[in-house]
N, C-alpha and C positions, 0 to 999 in steps of 0.2 A: 504494500500500500504506500502511496506517495505521501507527501507532506499534508497535514490537515489545516495548516494556516499559511496564508500567503500575504505578505505586506508589500505594497508597491505604490507607484504613483501613476495615476491615470494618464497624464500627459506623456510620461516616459514610456510606460508599457504599451499604451495605445499607438504610439508612433510607429511601432513595428508591424501593426496589423490593422491599418486603416481605422484606428480608434477602438477596435473591438477588444474587450478585456476578458470576457468570460463567454464560453459557449463550446460547441462541438469542436471548434478549431484549436482550442488549447490542447497541449499534449495530454494524451490519456494518462491517468494516474495522478495528474496534477489537480489540486483542489479547484482550479479555475475551469477545468473541463466539465461540460454539462451538455446533455441532450435535451434538457428541460427548458433552459433559458439562455439568452444572449444579452450582454450588456456592453454598451458602447459609450465612450467619452468622445464626442465629436467636436473638434475645433475647426471652425470654418471661417476663412477670410471673407470680407464683403464681396458679393458677386459670385460666390461659388455656388454651383448647382449640381444636382445629381445628373450624371451623364445621360441617363435615359430613365423613363418611367419603370417602376417595379410592377410587374404584372403577374397574375397567377399566384398571388401571395398566399402562403399556407401557414402564416404566423399571425398572431395578434401583436400589436405594437403600441407601446407607450413612449411618447417623446416629450421630455420636459426641458424647457428653456432655462439655462443657468444664467446666461448673460447674452446681450445682443438683441437682434431682431431677426426672426427666422420664419419663413413661410413654408407650410406643408400644403402641397397641391394634391387634392383628391378629385375623383371623377366629377362629383357634383358640387364642390366648393373649394375655396382656398381658405386655409386657417392661418391667421397671422399671430405669431407668438411674440409679444412685445415687452412684457414685464417678467422679471425673474419669477419662476414658478408657474408661468402659463404652461399648459400642457394639452396634448391631444392624444386620444386613443382611437385606433381603428382596428376593425376585426379582420379575421382571415378573409381573403377574397377581395379586399379593397385595394385597388391599384393606387400607387402614390408616387410623388416626386417631391423635391424640396429645393429651396433657394435661400441663401443667406443674404438678407437685405443689408445687414451690418455685420461686422465681425461678431461671430456667435459661438457660444459653447452650449451644446445640448447633451443631455443624458438620454440614451435610448435603451429600452428594455423590450426584447421580443421573446415570444414563446410560442411553440417549442423551438429549440435550436435545430435548424434543418440545413444540412449541407447543400451546396450547389446554387447559392444565391449571390455569389460574388459578381459585381459588375465593374465596368471600366471606372477608373478613378474619376472623381468629380471634376467639373470644368468651371472655369471662370467665364461669366457672361458679361 
């Protein structure tokens, strides 16, 4: 059995895996490895956008704004997160994209942790 406690820094640890800290992609046996949930510390410069829409989503997602101004684009609306603590939750099957209106930090939690959803790196618009 691996370690039962991990101490790190989200900015440092996330830098090596597009911000993702916990999920199926962490090494098996490590306490951060999970098929149940994924956690991301997203640091986004102003103008950064998801490279393409996420479709066929098989996970539920919670996205919380830590700082900045961040837009989540959904099929039937756009949600603007402007105050620290603003958040949005969307269910499985809801396509989405996002855009950083200002430099932003967001915490994202998705469940379950499903392999195969990696997309191209975000782009600046």
